[in-house]
C-alpha positions, 0 to 999 in steps of 0.5 A, a space after each residue: 698754391 694758396 690754401 682756400 682758408 687763406 684766401 677766405 681770410 684775406 677776403 674777410 680782412 679786406 671786407 672788414 677794413 673796407 667797412 671800417 673805412 666807410 664807417 669812419 668816413 660816414 662818422 666824420 661827415 656826421 660830425 662835420 655836419 653837426 659842427 656846421 649846424 652849430 655854427 649856423 645856430 641850427 640847434 634845438 634849445 635844451 628845454 625842447 630836447 629835455 621835454 622830448 626826452 622826458 616824454 620818451 622816458 615816461 612812455 618807456 616807463 609805462 611800457 615796462 610797467 605794463 609788462 
């Protein structure tokens, strides 16, 4: 008879592998979607991204300074 600890470990391994496969599939899909956006020139200009990031950094700095 198989020990219950062995069964539990097999289940954990199976679940870990399943989650890893699902994550890898999701990640590859995200990369492919990004590549397609780039091919369509459906991207944000650098200046817009930098402006948004600067505003975010300023907001975080104010929050940290307020602590």
